[in-house]
N, C-alpha and C positions, 0 to 999 in steps of 0.2 A: 581061754587064755585064765589064769593068774591072774590077782592084781601084782604080783612079783613078774612074771611073762608080761606082761600090758605097762607096767613102769623100764623095764631094758627096752621093749617095743618103741616108744615111747624117748629114751637116753639114743636109742640108733635113730633114729627121724632129726632130731638133734644133730645129732655127728656125721649126715652125711653130705655128700656133696653140695644138693639139691636144698634152697631152701625150704626146711619145712615151714608154709602154709593152711594156717587153722580158721578159721572162720568163727569168730565164738556164735556161741549160743547162749541161750536166757531160763528156758524152760525142758523139758523133756520132747515137746512137739516140735519146737526146734529144734534142739537135737536131732530129732531122729529126719528130719528131715534132710539137716546137712549129710548125716551120715548115712544117707540112700545115697547118695552122689560116689561114684566110684571114682572121683579126685581125693576121698576124704580119707585121711591115714588116723586124721587124732583130733580130738575137740577141748575145746578150749571155752572158760566158763567167761561169762561179763559180767564183773561185781556191780560194778556199775548199774547196767539191766536190771539185774535177779533185785538189789535194793528198787531200782522204778517201777519192775514189779508189784514189789509189795510198799508200795508208796514213801520208800525212805529217799533219804539226800544219799549221795553214793559215799561208801565209808561207814553207815550211819547203822546199818542192817545188824541187829543182832546175830552173832554167831551162829545160837541153836538153827536160826531159819535159815542160816548160810546153809551149815554144812547140810541139814533136810534135805535142801534144794539139789545143791549138788549133787550129795547122795542117787537124789530120783533121779536125773541128766544118768548120770553113772551108771543108773539101773536100766535106764533104756536102749541103751546103746553096747556091742561088740565088742566099742574103741578104747582104746588108752582115753580117759580125760584130765588136763592138767585144769584145777581151778585158781579164778581171782580169789586169795583169801584171803585180802587189805590187808594190813600189817601185822596180821594175826593175833592179833586184838587181847592182845598182851601180853600173850603165854604161844609164841610159836611153836612152838615144841609138842602140845597139846593137843592144837588147834590142827595140826600135821595129823598126829595121831587118831583125830577125828575122824578129819577127813580120810586117811585111810582105809577105815574101818569102813566107808561107807564107798568105798570102792573108787579113789581118786588115789591117782596114778605120781602129781604133780601136780605143783602151781606156783604161781606167780606171792610172791611177796617180800612189799613193802617196806623200807627202810626210812623210809619219811624226814631224810639224812638225820636222822638220830648218830648220835657217837660214833665215830666208825669202831670201838673196842663191841660197846652196844650190836650194834651192827652186822658184825661178825661173831658174837655170841650167837643169835639169832638167829645167823647161818646155820653154826652147829650146831644148836637146839633140835631145828629143821632135820637136818642129816640124820643125827644122833635118834629124833624117834622113828625114822624109817629104818634105819638098820633095826632098832627092836620091833619093828613089824612086819621082820624080814622084806624088804618093801623098798629096793634100791629108784627112792622116792628123784621124780626128776623137778631140782626145782629151780625154776627160771628168778633169782635175784636180781628186785628189781633195783633199781637203786633210782631217787626221784631226784637227783643235781641239774637235769636239766629243768626239770615243771616246778622245782620248785627252787631252782639257786635263785632266783629274785631277780634285781638289779647288775648282776657281778657279767665281767666280761664270758663272751661265751665260751672261749679259749679258756676261762680257770672253771665254767661248770663243765667244761670236758675234761681235764685233768684230774679234777674231782670223779665226775664220773671210772675214768681209767681208773684208779688209784681204790673208790669201794670197788670199781668191778672184779679187779684182780685179786682183793683180800676176800673178795665171797668165794671167788675160784678158787682161791687155796685154804677155802672152809671148807666148801665140798660143794657147793652149787654146780647143775651141771654147767647154768647160760647165765648171762647176765643183760634183763632185759633194760633199756635205757628209753623208754618214751619222750614222744617229744616229734616234733619234725623237722629228722636232720636232712639237712643237705650231703651232697657227694663226699662236698668237703670233710663237714666232722662227721660221717659216717666213714669213713677212710681212717679218719685218727678217733675212731673207739675200737676200730679195727683192731690196727695193729698195736694199739697199745694195751688192748684187753687181751685180742685174739682172733687167729680165724677158726670162723666157724664157734666162737662161743658172743654172741651180740646178737643180742633176741630188739627190734623193732614192734614200729609200730605203723599202720598204714593209715595214714589221717589226708585232708584237702591240702592239696598244694607239699607232701612230701613227694619219697622216688614210687616207682613202682614195683613190688615184688624180682621181678624180673633184675632191675637195677639193684637192689639189694644183696642179689643172691652175688650177682656181678663183682663187689665190694668184699665178700667175705662173709654176708649176713649169715646167720646158720637159722633164723625163726623170725616170721612176721606176719603180725595175731594184730584185729580189728578192733579193740575195745569194744566201746558202748554204738561204734558206726552202724553196725550191722542191724542192731535194737531201732536205731535212730532209720536206719534208709525203710527198712520193713514197718517203723509209724506212719512214714511220709506215705508209704507206698497204700495203708490203708486209709490216710488222711484226702490225700487223691480220687481213691477209691468212693468216699464215704459223698463226699463234694459231687462225683457221676452219679450215685444212685440218690441225692438228692436234688438234683436238675434232671430228675427223670431217667437215669440210667437205668443200666440192666447189666448183675453180675459177664463177665467178660466171656468166652467160646474159649474153650481149654482151660479153663481153671483146674487144678488138679488138687485131689482128695489125697492129704498129706495125712493124716492121723486118721 
């Protein structure tokens, strides 16, 4: 498929009745391992995990390294790949153009609670960049209304997320990503305010299951850095066993 075909496929997955489950990856080999599973329809990169791979704090990895690495992931698989591109690195339109150039067909880009007019302009720039490249870029516009809302009451945070989400959809975003541990009531408020099939969430400890979010009208669920953390936990546990005169488990698969 061309990049335009992959982008249209990704948008169709967002708009399907069933929730889009994307298991976040952070390098070419993790991408290949997840892409090999028959349930996988698309992939998403985890910006936090890629930054950690290179020794950077989340949000601090330079754009050129991020673009190169998400391009390597996209080149390793035949599926649509959506990338975590932090806050767009000060020029979200150009960052989108560069990402499309290496095979990325969708992205999460954060608003970091910038003034609404600036955030809307950023969404518009991303959409225009996709149009200029001939790719219907699937923007999962992220609002940090919950995670950066400070001590404001939850109701105010949710209202801010809804207002921002509606504005981002009006500006051309495909969906609105609202990270945070969302219970059923909070999720229902977001879906009713932003729109059924337009809200994207993150699966975290203490959050609802993918099936429960699907029943509430959520479009997509991803897992951010949690997949890498689970993998590293397994690595530490294996190392502890090996230090105790253990052995590599039988049935270990070759995935690279």
